[in-house]
PDB file of the backbone (N, CA, C, O) and the ligand in Angstrom, with CONECT records:
HET     ZN  A 101       1
ATOM      1  N   UNK A   1       0.765  -1.174   0.001  1.00  0.00           N
ATOM      2  CA  UNK A   1      -0.077  -0.039  -0.111  1.00  0.00           C
ATOM      3  C   UNK A   1       0.876   1.193  -0.087  1.00  0.00           C
ATOM      4  O   UNK A   1       0.643   2.070  -0.919  1.00  0.00           O
ATOM      5  N   UNK A   2       1.850   1.353   0.707  1.00  0.00           N
ATOM      6  CA  UNK A   2       2.687   2.308   0.914  1.00  0.00           C
ATOM      7  C   UNK A   2       3.649   2.631  -0.269  1.00  0.00           C
ATOM      8  O   UNK A   2       4.389   1.717  -0.634  1.00  0.00           O
ATOM      9  N   UNK A   3       3.718   3.843  -0.913  1.00  0.00           N
ATOM     10  CA  UNK A   3       4.416   3.928  -1.981  1.00  0.00           C
ATOM     11  C   UNK A   3       3.625   3.817  -3.257  1.00  0.00           C
ATOM     12  O   UNK A   3       4.141   4.143  -4.326  1.00  0.00           O
ATOM     13  N   UNK A   4       2.297   3.336  -3.178  1.00  0.00           N
ATOM     14  CA  UNK A   4       1.528   3.104  -4.345  1.00  0.00           C
ATOM     15  C   UNK A   4       0.817   4.462  -4.591  1.00  0.00           C
ATOM     16  O   UNK A   4       0.391   5.203  -3.705  1.00  0.00           O
ATOM     17  N   UNK A   5       0.756   4.663  -5.857  1.00  0.00           N
ATOM     18  CA  UNK A   5       0.098   5.896  -6.380  1.00  0.00           C
ATOM     19  C   UNK A   5      -1.512   5.418  -6.406  1.00  0.00           C
ATOM     20  O   UNK A   5      -1.967   4.492  -7.078  1.00  0.00           O
ATOM     21  N   UNK A   6      -2.154   6.183  -5.613  1.00  0.00           N
ATOM     22  CA  UNK A   6      -3.626   5.837  -5.702  1.00  0.00           C
ATOM     23  C   UNK A   6      -4.246   6.583  -7.068  1.00  0.00           C
ATOM     24  O   UNK A   6      -3.826   7.592  -7.634  1.00  0.00           O
ATOM     25  N   UNK A   7      -5.341   5.772  -7.384  1.00  0.00           N
ATOM     26  CA  UNK A   7      -6.000   6.377  -8.515  1.00  0.00           C
ATOM     27  C   UNK A   7      -7.536   6.277  -7.950  1.00  0.00           C
ATOM     28  O   UNK A   7      -7.806   5.537  -7.005  1.00  0.00           O
ATOM     29  N   UNK A   8      -8.461   7.036  -8.569  1.00  0.00           N
ATOM     30  CA  UNK A   8      -9.817   7.094  -8.012  1.00  0.00           C
ATOM     31  C   UNK A   8     -10.313   5.684  -7.888  1.00  0.00           C
ATOM     32  O   UNK A   8     -10.876   5.291  -6.867  1.00  0.00           O
ATOM     33  N   UNK A   9     -10.091   4.896  -8.977  1.00  0.00           N
ATOM     34  CA  UNK A   9     -10.552   3.400  -8.781  1.00  0.00           C
ATOM     35  C   UNK A   9     -10.004   2.698  -7.754  1.00  0.00           C
ATOM     36  O   UNK A   9     -10.719   1.978  -7.057  1.00  0.00           O
ATOM     37  N   UNK A  10      -8.560   2.829  -7.514  1.00  0.00           N
ATOM     38  CA  UNK A  10      -7.908   1.947  -6.435  1.00  0.00           C
ATOM     39  C   UNK A  10      -8.353   2.601  -5.135  1.00  0.00           C
ATOM     40  O   UNK A  10      -8.219   1.912  -4.124  1.00  0.00           O
ATOM     41  N   UNK A  11      -8.824   3.734  -5.013  1.00  0.00           N
ATOM     42  CA  UNK A  11      -9.345   4.175  -3.609  1.00  0.00           C
ATOM     43  C   UNK A  11     -10.747   3.457  -3.475  1.00  0.00           C
ATOM     44  O   UNK A  11     -11.011   2.914  -2.402  1.00  0.00           O
ATOM     45  N   UNK A  12     -11.590   3.432  -4.435  1.00  0.00           N
ATOM     46  CA  UNK A  12     -12.836   2.744  -4.333  1.00  0.00           C
ATOM     47  C   UNK A  12     -12.748   1.141  -4.099  1.00  0.00           C
ATOM     48  O   UNK A  12     -13.515   0.498  -3.382  1.00  0.00           O
ATOM     49  N   UNK A  13     -11.737   0.663  -4.794  1.00  0.00           N
ATOM     50  CA  UNK A  13     -11.511  -0.835  -4.774  1.00  0.00           C
ATOM     51  C   UNK A  13     -10.928  -1.143  -3.327  1.00  0.00           C
ATOM     52  O   UNK A  13     -11.227  -2.192  -2.757  1.00  0.00           O
ATOM     53  N   UNK A  14     -10.174  -0.296  -2.810  1.00  0.00           N
ATOM     54  CA  UNK A  14      -9.660  -0.291  -1.538  1.00  0.00           C
ATOM     55  C   UNK A  14     -10.516   0.041  -0.430  1.00  0.00           C
ATOM     56  O   UNK A  14     -10.094  -0.074   0.721  1.00  0.00           O
ATOM     57  N   UNK A  15     -11.764   0.472  -0.694  1.00  0.00           N
ATOM     58  CA  UNK A  15     -12.690   0.951   0.318  1.00  0.00           C
ATOM     59  C   UNK A  15     -12.231   1.814   1.177  1.00  0.00           C
ATOM     60  O   UNK A  15     -12.439   1.661   2.381  1.00  0.00           O
ATOM     61  N   UNK A  16     -11.444   2.989   0.626  1.00  0.00           N
ATOM     62  CA  UNK A  16     -10.957   4.088   1.363  1.00  0.00           C
ATOM     63  C   UNK A  16     -12.094   5.253   1.213  1.00  0.00           C
ATOM     64  O   UNK A  16     -12.855   5.346   0.250  1.00  0.00           O
ATOM     65  N   UNK A  17     -12.070   6.021   2.210  1.00  0.00           N
ATOM     66  CA  UNK A  17     -12.840   7.220   2.216  1.00  0.00           C
ATOM     67  C   UNK A  17     -11.879   8.439   2.233  1.00  0.00           C
ATOM     68  O   UNK A  17     -10.867   8.430   2.933  1.00  0.00           O
ATOM     69  N   UNK A  18     -12.199   9.417   1.496  1.00  0.00           N
ATOM     70  CA  UNK A  18     -11.349  10.738   1.544  1.00  0.00           C
ATOM     71  C   UNK A  18     -12.261  11.915   2.042  1.00  0.00           C
ATOM     72  O   UNK A  18     -13.276  12.320   1.477  1.00  0.00           O
ATOM     73  N   UNK A  19     -11.717  12.382   3.189  1.00  0.00           N
ATOM     74  CA  UNK A  19     -12.420  13.590   3.748  1.00  0.00           C
ATOM     75  C   UNK A  19     -11.655  14.689   3.413  1.00  0.00           C
ATOM     76  O   UNK A  19     -10.458  14.696   3.702  1.00  0.00           O
ATOM     77  N   UNK A  20     -12.253  15.763   2.756  1.00  0.00           N
ATOM     78  CA  UNK A  20     -11.757  17.108   2.809  1.00  0.00           C
ATOM     79  C   UNK A  20     -12.146  17.977   3.806  1.00  0.00           C
ATOM     80  O   UNK A  20     -13.293  17.976   4.252  1.00  0.00           O
ATOM     81  N   UNK A  21     -11.079  18.889   4.275  1.00  0.00           N
ATOM     82  CA  UNK A  21     -11.366  19.643   5.504  1.00  0.00           C
ATOM     83  C   UNK A  21     -10.723  21.068   5.178  1.00  0.00           C
ATOM     84  O   UNK A  21      -9.655  21.059   4.564  1.00  0.00           O
ATOM     85  N   UNK A  22     -11.263  22.237   5.523  1.00  0.00           N
ATOM     86  CA  UNK A  22     -10.869  23.468   5.299  1.00  0.00           C
ATOM     87  C   UNK A  22     -10.003  23.916   6.372  1.00  0.00           C
ATOM     88  O   UNK A  22     -10.242  23.744   7.567  1.00  0.00           O
ATOM     89  N   UNK A  23      -8.872  24.566   5.835  1.00  0.00           N
ATOM     90  CA  UNK A  23      -7.797  24.959   6.740  1.00  0.00           C
ATOM     91  C   UNK A  23      -8.005  26.097   7.584  1.00  0.00           C
ATOM     92  O   UNK A  23      -7.309  26.378   8.560  1.00  0.00           O
ATOM     93  N   UNK A  24      -9.182  26.860   7.085  1.00  0.00           N
ATOM     94  CA  UNK A  24      -9.490  28.014   7.945  1.00  0.00           C
ATOM     95  C   UNK A  24     -10.063  27.716   9.135  1.00  0.00           C
ATOM     96  O   UNK A  24     -11.079  27.023   9.182  1.00  0.00           O
ATOM     97  N   UNK A  25      -9.462  28.216  10.243  1.00  0.00           N
ATOM     98  CA  UNK A  25      -9.972  28.026  11.493  1.00  0.00           C
ATOM     99  C   UNK A  25     -11.518  28.479  11.675  1.00  0.00           C
ATOM    100  O   UNK A  25     -12.385  27.879  12.311  1.00  0.00           O
ATOM    101  N   UNK A  26     -11.630  29.587  11.016  1.00  0.00           N
ATOM    102  CA  UNK A  26     -12.948  30.143  11.363  1.00  0.00           C
ATOM    103  C   UNK A  26     -14.163  29.384  10.694  1.00  0.00           C
ATOM    104  O   UNK A  26     -15.333  29.426  11.073  1.00  0.00           O
ATOM    105  N   UNK A  27     -13.593  28.613   9.513  1.00  0.00           N
ATOM    106  CA  UNK A  27     -14.527  27.866   8.881  1.00  0.00           C
ATOM    107  C   UNK A  27     -14.828  26.286   9.310  1.00  0.00           C
ATOM    108  O   UNK A  27     -15.896  25.763   9.628  1.00  0.00           O
ATOM    109  N   UNK A  28     -13.610  25.772   9.209  1.00  0.00           N
ATOM    110  CA  UNK A  28     -13.436  24.316   9.711  1.00  0.00           C
ATOM    111  C   UNK A  28     -14.507  23.491   9.078  1.00  0.00           C
ATOM    112  O   UNK A  28     -15.027  22.661   9.824  1.00  0.00           O
ATOM    113  N   UNK A  29     -14.930  23.555   7.872  1.00  0.00           N
ATOM    114  CA  UNK A  29     -15.865  22.854   7.252  1.00  0.00           C
ATOM    115  C   UNK A  29     -15.141  21.437   6.749  1.00  0.00           C
ATOM    116  O   UNK A  29     -13.973  21.439   6.360  1.00  0.00           O
ATOM    117  N   UNK A  30     -15.807  20.445   6.788  1.00  0.00           N
ATOM    118  CA  UNK A  30     -15.168  19.118   6.303  1.00  0.00           C
ATOM    119  C   UNK A  30     -16.207  18.432   5.649  1.00  0.00           C
ATOM    120  O   UNK A  30     -17.385  18.691   5.893  1.00  0.00           O
ATOM    121  N   UNK A  31     -15.796  17.416   4.684  1.00  0.00           N
ATOM    122  CA  UNK A  31     -16.747  16.924   3.854  1.00  0.00           C
ATOM    123  C   UNK A  31     -16.109  15.637   3.302  1.00  0.00           C
ATOM    124  O   UNK A  31     -14.966  15.627   2.846  1.00  0.00           O
ATOM    125  N   UNK A  32     -16.954  14.476   3.368  1.00  0.00           N
ATOM    126  CA  UNK A  32     -16.332  13.332   2.589  1.00  0.00           C
ATOM    127  C   UNK A  32     -16.505  13.288   1.341  1.00  0.00           C
ATOM    128  O   UNK A  32     -17.667  13.370   0.942  1.00  0.00           O
ATOM    129  N   UNK A  33     -15.515  13.159   0.451  1.00  0.00           N
ATOM    130  CA  UNK A  33     -15.624  13.362  -0.994  1.00  0.00           C
ATOM    131  C   UNK A  33     -16.569  12.051  -1.502  1.00  0.00           C
ATOM    132  O   UNK A  33     -16.653  10.998  -0.870  1.00  0.00           O
ATOM    133  N   UNK A  34     -17.224  12.323  -2.704  1.00  0.00           N
ATOM    134  CA  UNK A  34     -17.944  11.314  -3.389  1.00  0.00           C
ATOM    135  C   UNK A  34     -17.093  10.760  -4.327  1.00  0.00           C
ATOM    136  O   UNK A  34     -17.008  11.400  -5.375  1.00  0.00           O
ATOM    137  N   UNK A  35     -16.393   9.677  -4.235  1.00  0.00           N
ATOM    138  CA  UNK A  35     -15.383   9.187  -5.057  1.00  0.00           C
ATOM    139  C   UNK A  35     -15.979   8.588  -6.449  1.00  0.00           C
ATOM    140  O   UNK A  35     -15.407   8.703  -7.533  1.00  0.00           O
ATOM    141  N   UNK A  36     -17.167   7.960  -6.248  1.00  0.00           N
ATOM    142  CA  UNK A  36     -17.729   7.699  -7.426  1.00  0.00           C
ATOM    143  C   UNK A  36     -18.064   8.715  -8.411  1.00  0.00           C
ATOM    144  O   UNK A  36     -17.941   8.501  -9.617  1.00  0.00           O
ATOM    145  N   UNK A  37     -18.520   9.910  -7.892  1.00  0.00           N
ATOM    146  CA  UNK A  37     -18.795  11.197  -8.707  1.00  0.00           C
ATOM    147  C   UNK A  37     -17.556  11.532  -9.335  1.00  0.00           C
ATOM    148  O   UNK A  37     -17.510  11.739 -10.547  1.00  0.00           O
ATOM    149  N   UNK A  38     -16.404  11.609  -8.497  1.00  0.00           N
ATOM    150  CA  UNK A  38     -15.000  11.938  -9.082  1.00  0.00           C
ATOM    151  C   UNK A  38     -14.625  11.149 -10.075  1.00  0.00           C
ATOM    152  O   UNK A  38     -14.184  11.672 -11.098  1.00  0.00           O
ATOM    153  N   UNK A  39     -14.720   9.835  -9.973  1.00  0.00           N
ATOM    154  CA  UNK A  39     -14.321   8.870 -11.092  1.00  0.00           C
ATOM    155  C   UNK A  39     -15.197   9.044 -12.222  1.00  0.00           C
ATOM    156  O   UNK A  39     -14.726   8.909 -13.351  1.00  0.00           O
ATOM    157  N   UNK A  40     -16.423   9.331 -12.058  1.00  0.00           N
ATOM    158  CA  UNK A  40     -17.134   9.514 -13.344  1.00  0.00           C
ATOM    159  C   UNK A  40     -16.879  10.791 -13.955  1.00  0.00           C
ATOM    160  O   UNK A  40     -17.242  11.002 -15.112  1.00  0.00           O
ATOM    161  N   UNK A  41     -16.237  11.727 -13.215  1.00  0.00           N
ATOM    162  CA  UNK A  41     -16.026  13.070 -13.840  1.00  0.00           C
ATOM    163  C   UNK A  41     -14.451  13.138 -14.315  1.00  0.00           C
ATOM    164  O   UNK A  41     -14.171  13.826 -15.296  1.00  0.00           O
ATOM    165  N   UNK A  42     -13.379  12.383 -13.576  1.00  0.00           N
ATOM    166  CA  UNK A  42     -12.177  12.488 -14.121  1.00  0.00           C
ATOM    167  C   UNK A  42     -11.565  11.010 -14.626  1.00  0.00           C
ATOM    168  O   UNK A  42     -10.456  10.870 -15.141  1.00  0.00           O
ATOM    169  N   UNK A  43     -12.345  10.145 -14.415  1.00  0.00           N
ATOM    170  CA  UNK A  43     -12.101   8.786 -15.212  1.00  0.00           C
ATOM    171  C   UNK A  43     -11.403   7.954 -13.722  1.00  0.00           C
ATOM    172  O   UNK A  43     -10.940   8.496 -12.719  1.00  0.00           O
ATOM    173  N   UNK A  44     -11.533   6.529 -14.019  1.00  0.00           N
ATOM    174  CA  UNK A  44     -11.067   5.677 -13.003  1.00  0.00           C
ATOM    175  C   UNK A  44      -9.533   5.728 -12.717  1.00  0.00           C
ATOM    176  O   UNK A  44      -9.079   5.428 -11.613  1.00  0.00           O
ATOM    177  N   UNK A  45      -8.770   6.116 -13.754  1.00  0.00           N
ATOM    178  CA  UNK A  45      -7.290   6.068 -13.853  1.00  0.00           C
ATOM    179  C   UNK A  45      -6.755   7.306 -13.425  1.00  0.00           C
ATOM    180  O   UNK A  45      -5.535   7.475 -13.421  1.00  0.00           O
ATOM    181  N   UNK A  46      -7.601   8.256 -13.037  1.00  0.00           N
ATOM    182  CA  UNK A  46      -7.119   9.627 -12.639  1.00  0.00           C
ATOM    183  C   UNK A  46      -6.390   9.535 -11.234  1.00  0.00           C
ATOM    184  O   UNK A  46      -6.812   8.873 -10.286  1.00  0.00           O
ATOM    185  N   UNK A  47      -5.410  10.181 -11.238  1.00  0.00           N
ATOM    186  CA  UNK A  47      -4.347  10.039 -10.214  1.00  0.00           C
ATOM    187  C   UNK A  47      -5.207  10.714  -8.925  1.00  0.00           C
ATOM    188  O   UNK A  47      -5.803  11.777  -9.096  1.00  0.00           O
ATOM    189  N   UNK A  48      -5.227  10.060  -7.702  1.00  0.00           N
ATOM    190  CA  UNK A  48      -5.979  10.559  -6.713  1.00  0.00           C
ATOM    191  C   UNK A  48      -5.099  10.671  -5.548  1.00  0.00           C
ATOM    192  O   UNK A  48      -5.613  10.330  -4.483  1.00  0.00           O
ATOM    193  N   UNK A  49      -3.862  11.082  -5.516  1.00  0.00           N
ATOM    194  CA  UNK A  49      -3.085  11.298  -4.347  1.00  0.00           C
ATOM    195  C   UNK A  49      -3.447  12.704  -3.860  1.00  0.00           C
ATOM    196  O   UNK A  49      -4.162  13.472  -4.504  1.00  0.00           O
ATOM    197  N   UNK A  50      -2.919  12.969  -2.721  1.00  0.00           N
ATOM    198  CA  UNK A  50      -3.384  14.371  -2.249  1.00  0.00           C
ATOM    199  C   UNK A  50      -3.017  15.522  -2.891  1.00  0.00           C
ATOM    200  O   UNK A  50      -3.738  16.519  -2.878  1.00  0.00           O
ATOM    201  N   UNK A  51      -1.855  15.472  -3.508  1.00  0.00           N
ATOM    202  CA  UNK A  51      -1.422  16.727  -4.365  1.00  0.00           C
ATOM    203  C   UNK A  51      -2.022  16.720  -5.891  1.00  0.00           C
ATOM    204  O   UNK A  51      -1.920  17.658  -6.682  1.00  0.00           O
ATOM    205  N   UNK A  52      -2.610  15.581  -6.117  1.00  0.00           N
ATOM    206  CA  UNK A  52      -3.329  15.567  -7.205  1.00  0.00           C
ATOM    207  C   UNK A  52      -4.871  15.990  -7.217  1.00  0.00           C
ATOM    208  O   UNK A  52      -5.454  16.403  -8.219  1.00  0.00           O
ATOM    209  N   UNK A  53      -5.457  15.820  -5.923  1.00  0.00           N
ATOM    210  CA  UNK A  53      -6.843  16.137  -5.838  1.00  0.00           C
ATOM    211  C   UNK A  53      -7.075  17.536  -5.208  1.00  0.00           C
ATOM    212  O   UNK A  53      -8.096  18.211  -5.336  1.00  0.00           O
ATOM    213  N   UNK A  54      -6.013  17.846  -4.538  1.00  0.00           N
ATOM    214  CA  UNK A  54      -6.246  19.221  -3.792  1.00  0.00           C
ATOM    215  C   UNK A  54      -6.209  20.416  -4.678  1.00  0.00           C
ATOM    216  O   UNK A  54      -6.874  21.389  -4.325  1.00  0.00           O
ATOM    217  N   UNK A  55      -5.525  20.474  -5.777  1.00  0.00           N
ATOM    218  CA  UNK A  55      -5.863  21.706  -6.783  1.00  0.00           C
ATOM    219  C   UNK A  55      -7.124  21.669  -7.318  1.00  0.00           C
ATOM    220  O   UNK A  55      -7.599  22.688  -7.819  1.00  0.00           O
ATOM    221  N   UNK A  56      -7.856  20.434  -7.276  1.00  0.00           N
ATOM    222  CA  UNK A  56      -9.187  20.438  -7.842  1.00  0.00           C
ATOM    223  C   UNK A  56     -10.370  20.985  -7.067  1.00  0.00           C
ATOM    224  O   UNK A  56     -11.468  21.219  -7.572  1.00  0.00           O
ATOM    225  N   UNK A  57     -10.018  21.184  -5.676  1.00  0.00           N
ATOM    226  CA  UNK A  57     -10.871  21.230  -4.587  1.00  0.00           C
ATOM    227  C   UNK A  57     -11.023  22.893  -4.041  1.00  0.00           C
ATOM    228  O   UNK A  57     -10.104  23.702  -4.168  1.00  0.00           O
ATOM    229  N   UNK A  58     -12.010  23.139  -3.578  1.00  0.00           N
ATOM    230  CA  UNK A  58     -11.933  24.320  -2.853  1.00  0.00           C
ATOM    231  C   UNK A  58     -13.167  24.120  -1.772  1.00  0.00           C
ATOM    232  O   UNK A  58     -14.042  23.262  -1.885  1.00  0.00           O
ATOM    233  N   UNK A  59     -13.072  24.981  -0.816  1.00  0.00           N
ATOM    234  CA  UNK A  59     -14.122  24.770   0.305  1.00  0.00           C
ATOM    235  C   UNK A  59     -15.409  25.290  -0.178  1.00  0.00           C
ATOM    236  O   UNK A  59     -15.466  26.420  -0.663  1.00  0.00           O
ATOM    237  N   UNK A  60     -16.430  24.550  -0.079  1.00  0.00           N
ATOM    238  CA  UNK A  60     -17.656  25.025  -0.658  1.00  0.00           C
ATOM    239  C   UNK A  60     -18.377  26.016   0.304  1.00  0.00           C
ATOM    240  O   UNK A  60     -19.404  26.549  -0.116  1.00  0.00           O
ATOM    241  N   UNK A  61     -17.980  26.278   1.421  1.00  0.00           N
ATOM    242  CA  UNK A  61     -18.573  27.136   2.288  1.00  0.00           C
ATOM    243  C   UNK A  61     -17.819  28.537   2.223  1.00  0.00           C
ATOM    244  O   UNK A  61     -18.486  29.566   2.110  1.00  0.00           O
ATOM    245  N   UNK A  62     -16.532  28.575   2.289  1.00  0.00           N
ATOM    246  CA  UNK A  62     -15.849  29.925   2.236  1.00  0.00           C
ATOM    247  C   UNK A  62     -15.060  30.034   0.875  1.00  0.00           C
ATOM    248  O   UNK A  62     -14.393  31.046   0.660  1.00  0.00           O
ATOM    249  N   UNK A  63     -15.115  29.130   0.059  1.00  0.00           N
ATOM    250  CA  UNK A  63     -14.450  29.294  -1.293  1.00  0.00           C
ATOM    251  C   UNK A  63     -12.919  29.283  -1.039  1.00  0.00           C
ATOM    252  O   UNK A  63     -12.192  29.537  -2.000  1.00  0.00           O
ATOM    253  N   UNK A  64     -12.406  29.031   0.079  1.00  0.00           N
ATOM    254  CA  UNK A  64     -10.820  28.789   0.224  1.00  0.00           C
ATOM    255  C   UNK A  64     -10.301  27.615  -0.492  1.00  0.00           C
ATOM    256  O   UNK A  64     -10.868  26.522  -0.504  1.00  0.00           O
ATOM    257  N   UNK A  65      -9.108  27.914  -1.137  1.00  0.00           N
ATOM    258  CA  UNK A  65      -8.477  26.878  -1.781  1.00  0.00           C
ATOM    259  C   UNK A  65      -7.432  26.114  -0.701  1.00  0.00           C
ATOM    260  O   UNK A  65      -6.630  25.249  -1.055  1.00  0.00           O
ATOM    261  N   UNK A  66      -7.573  26.540   0.532  1.00  0.00           N
ATOM    262  CA  UNK A  66      -6.761  25.723   1.589  1.00  0.00           C
ATOM    263  C   UNK A  66      -7.508  24.721   1.951  1.00  0.00           C
ATOM    264  O   UNK A  66      -8.312  24.851   2.875  1.00  0.00           O
ATOM    265  N   UNK A  67      -7.349  23.496   1.240  1.00  0.00           N
ATOM    266  CA  UNK A  67      -8.148  22.372   1.647  1.00  0.00           C
ATOM    267  C   UNK A  67      -7.225  21.199   1.858  1.00  0.00           C
ATOM    268  O   UNK A  67      -6.408  20.907   0.984  1.00  0.00           O
ATOM    269  N   UNK A  68      -7.314  20.548   2.923  1.00  0.00           N
ATOM    270  CA  UNK A  68      -6.587  19.404   3.284  1.00  0.00           C
ATOM    271  C   UNK A  68      -7.450  18.084   2.959  1.00  0.00           C
ATOM    272  O   UNK A  68      -8.659  18.099   2.729  1.00  0.00           O
ATOM    273  N   UNK A  69      -6.586  16.876   2.980  1.00  0.00           N
ATOM    274  CA  UNK A  69      -7.413  15.668   2.823  1.00  0.00           C
ATOM    275  C   UNK A  69      -6.910  14.645   3.670  1.00  0.00           C
ATOM    276  O   UNK A  69      -5.701  14.486   3.839  1.00  0.00           O
ATOM    277  N   UNK A  70      -7.782  13.942   4.213  1.00  0.00           N
ATOM    278  CA  UNK A  70      -7.687  12.804   4.969  1.00  0.00           C
ATOM    279  C   UNK A  70      -7.993  11.399   4.185  1.00  0.00           C
ATOM    280  O   UNK A  70      -9.051  11.189   3.591  1.00  0.00           O
ATOM    281  N   UNK A  71      -6.937  10.496   4.270  1.00  0.00           N
ATOM    282  CA  UNK A  71      -7.358   9.245   3.705  1.00  0.00           C
ATOM    283  C   UNK A  71      -7.618   8.316   4.785  1.00  0.00           C
ATOM    284  O   UNK A  71      -6.764   8.217   5.666  1.00  0.00           O
ATOM    285  N   UNK A  72      -8.698   7.605   4.845  1.00  0.00           N
ATOM    286  CA  UNK A  72      -9.059   6.550   5.979  1.00  0.00           C
ATOM    287  C   UNK A  72      -9.886   5.563   5.333  1.00  0.00           C
ATOM    288  O   UNK A  72     -10.613   5.851   4.383  1.00  0.00           O
ATOM    289  N   UNK A  73      -9.780   4.232   5.896  1.00  0.00           N
ATOM    290  CA  UNK A  73     -10.578   3.251   5.531  1.00  0.00           C
ATOM    291  C   UNK A  73     -12.257   3.502   5.744  1.00  0.00           C
ATOM    292  O   UNK A  73     -12.751   3.752   6.844  1.00  0.00           O
ATOM    293  N   UNK A  74     -12.942   3.401   4.629  1.00  0.00           N
ATOM    294  CA  UNK A  74     -14.362   3.771   4.715  1.00  0.00           C
ATOM    295  C   UNK A  74     -15.106   2.773   5.868  1.00  0.00           C
ATOM    296  O   UNK A  74     -15.286   1.605   5.521  1.00  0.00           O
ATOM    297  N   UNK A  75     -15.492   3.129   7.055  1.00  0.00           N
ATOM    298  CA  UNK A  75     -16.034   2.341   7.988  1.00  0.00           C
ATOM    299  C   UNK A  75     -17.286   1.981   7.441  1.00  0.00           C
ATOM    300  O   UNK A  75     -17.728   0.926   7.895  1.00  0.00           O
ATOM    301  N   UNK A  76     -18.004   2.565   6.576  1.00  0.00           N
ATOM    302  CA  UNK A  76     -19.428   1.972   6.186  1.00  0.00           C
ATOM    303  C   UNK A  76     -19.333   0.873   5.276  1.00  0.00           C
ATOM    304  O   UNK A  76     -20.293   0.138   5.043  1.00  0.00           O
ATOM    305  N   UNK A  77     -17.995   0.713   4.659  1.00  0.00           N
ATOM    306  CA  UNK A  77     -17.881  -0.430   3.684  1.00  0.00           C
ATOM    307  C   UNK A  77     -16.957  -1.509   4.169  1.00  0.00           C
ATOM    308  O   UNK A  77     -16.950  -2.619   3.638  1.00  0.00           O
ATOM    309  N   UNK A  78     -16.186  -1.193   5.165  1.00  0.00           N
ATOM    310  CA  UNK A  78     -15.431  -2.108   5.788  1.00  0.00           C
ATOM    311  C   UNK A  78     -16.170  -2.846   6.884  1.00  0.00           C
ATOM    312  O   UNK A  78     -16.713  -2.229   7.800  1.00  0.00           O
ATOM    313  N   UNK A  79     -16.191  -4.136   6.795  1.00  0.00           N
ATOM    314  CA  UNK A  79     -16.838  -5.014   7.861  1.00  0.00           C
ATOM    315  C   UNK A  79     -15.826  -5.672   8.819  1.00  0.00           C
ATOM    316  O   UNK A  79     -15.379  -6.816   8.739  1.00  0.00           O
ATOM    317  N   UNK A  80     -15.564  -4.775   9.698  1.00  0.00           N
ATOM    318  CA  UNK A  80     -14.475  -5.232  10.687  1.00  0.00           C
ATOM    319  C   UNK A  80     -15.032  -5.652  12.064  1.00  0.00           C
ATOM    320  O   UNK A  80     -15.979  -5.059  12.581  1.00  0.00           O
ATOM    321  N   UNK A  81     -14.455  -6.614  12.589  1.00  0.00           N
ATOM    322  CA  UNK A  81     -15.072  -7.039  13.918  1.00  0.00           C
ATOM    323  C   UNK A  81     -14.693  -5.865  14.851  1.00  0.00           C
ATOM    324  O   UNK A  81     -15.570  -5.460  15.615  1.00  0.00           O
ATOM    325  N   UNK A  82     -13.566  -5.323  14.866  1.00  0.00           N
ATOM    326  CA  UNK A  82     -13.359  -4.275  15.671  1.00  0.00           C
ATOM    327  C   UNK A  82     -14.456  -3.046  15.810  1.00  0.00           C
ATOM    328  O   UNK A  82     -14.597  -2.319  16.794  1.00  0.00           O
ATOM    329  N   UNK A  83     -15.091  -3.008  14.749  1.00  0.00           N
ATOM    330  CA  UNK A  83     -16.223  -1.921  14.872  1.00  0.00           C
ATOM    331  C   UNK A  83     -17.297  -2.167  15.719  1.00  0.00           C
ATOM    332  O   UNK A  83     -17.871  -1.295  16.371  1.00  0.00           O
ATOM    333  N   UNK A  84     -17.605  -3.501  15.711  1.00  0.00           N
ATOM    334  CA  UNK A  84     -18.799  -4.055  16.554  1.00  0.00           C
ATOM    335  C   UNK A  84     -18.410  -3.952  18.037  1.00  0.00           C
ATOM    336  O   UNK A  84     -19.198  -3.606  18.916  1.00  0.00           O
ATOM    337  N   UNK A  85     -17.133  -4.281  18.234  1.00  0.00           N
ATOM    338  CA  UNK A  85     -16.591  -4.368  19.718  1.00  0.00           C
ATOM    339  C   UNK A  85     -16.741  -2.881  20.122  1.00  0.00           C
ATOM    340  O   UNK A  85     -17.322  -2.552  21.156  1.00  0.00           O
ATOM    341  N   UNK A  86     -16.247  -2.091  19.347  1.00  0.00           N
ATOM    342  CA  UNK A  86     -16.214  -0.643  19.672  1.00  0.00           C
ATOM    343  C   UNK A  86     -17.663  -0.092  19.999  1.00  0.00           C
ATOM    344  O   UNK A  86     -17.919   0.574  21.003  1.00  0.00           O
ATOM    345  N   UNK A  87     -18.471  -0.411  19.139  1.00  0.00           N
ATOM    346  CA  UNK A  87     -19.859  -0.108  19.341  1.00  0.00           C
ATOM    347  C   UNK A  87     -20.495  -0.568  20.630  1.00  0.00           C
ATOM    348  O   UNK A  87     -21.192   0.140  21.356  1.00  0.00           O
ATOM    349  N   UNK A  88     -20.180  -1.826  20.833  1.00  0.00           N
ATOM    350  CA  UNK A  88     -20.716  -2.359  22.154  1.00  0.00           C
ATOM    351  C   UNK A  88     -20.176  -1.506  23.343  1.00  0.00           C
ATOM    352  O   UNK A  88     -20.938  -1.141  24.239  1.00  0.00           O
ATOM    353  N   UNK A  89     -18.968  -1.223  23.338  1.00  0.00           N
ATOM    354  CA  UNK A  89     -18.252  -0.665  24.468  1.00  0.00           C
ATOM    355  C   UNK A  89     -18.899   0.843  24.563  1.00  0.00           C
ATOM    356  O   UNK A  89     -19.258   1.365  25.618  1.00  0.00           O
ATOM    357  N   UNK A  90     -18.968   1.369  23.421  1.00  0.00           N
ATOM    358  CA  UNK A  90     -19.549   2.728  23.522  1.00  0.00           C
ATOM    359  C   UNK A  90     -20.912   2.866  23.837  1.00  0.00           C
ATOM    360  O   UNK A  90     -21.323   3.929  24.303  1.00  0.00           O
ATOM    361  N   UNK A  91     -21.692   1.870  23.625  1.00  0.00           N
ATOM    362  CA  UNK A  91     -23.215   1.779  23.960  1.00  0.00           C
ATOM    363  C   UNK A  91     -23.416   1.942  25.459  1.00  0.00           C
ATOM    364  O   UNK A  91     -24.281   2.700  25.898  1.00  0.00           O
ATOM    365  N   UNK A  92     -22.593   1.210  26.263  1.00  0.00           N
ATOM    366  CA  UNK A  92     -22.403   1.256  27.656  1.00  0.00           C
ATOM    367  C   UNK A  92     -23.460   0.355  28.379  1.00  0.00           C
ATOM    368  O   UNK A  92     -23.691   0.440  29.585  1.00  0.00           O
ATOM    369  N   UNK A  93     -24.137  -0.596  27.443  1.00  0.00           N
ATOM    370  CA  UNK A  93     -24.934  -1.588  28.140  1.00  0.00           C
ATOM    371  C   UNK A  93     -24.796  -2.804  27.606  1.00  0.00           C
ATOM    372  O   UNK A  93     -25.408  -3.760  28.082  1.00  0.00           O
TER     373      UNK A  93
HETATM  374 ZN    ZN A 101     -14.017  26.915   4.493  1.00  0.00          ZN2+
END
């Protein structure tokens, strides 16, 4: 995984979620990107590394170009045991 260049399709296949967040402290807006929509727009082989995507993005609230990205496993798509355990502990009963 490390050292691999992500494309939009490989992010989807890898069940990754990409969250964009605004660097402006006063705004602090964040949003999970719709990778399916991006793939339809830019193509499955479009590079999807942070430095590839960032220039395409801007904050939809304050229009700032200072947008950062977080790559993480998509918890809605990954069926992990750890998740259930966590939910149980958090539920408190
Ligand atoms: Zn913003």
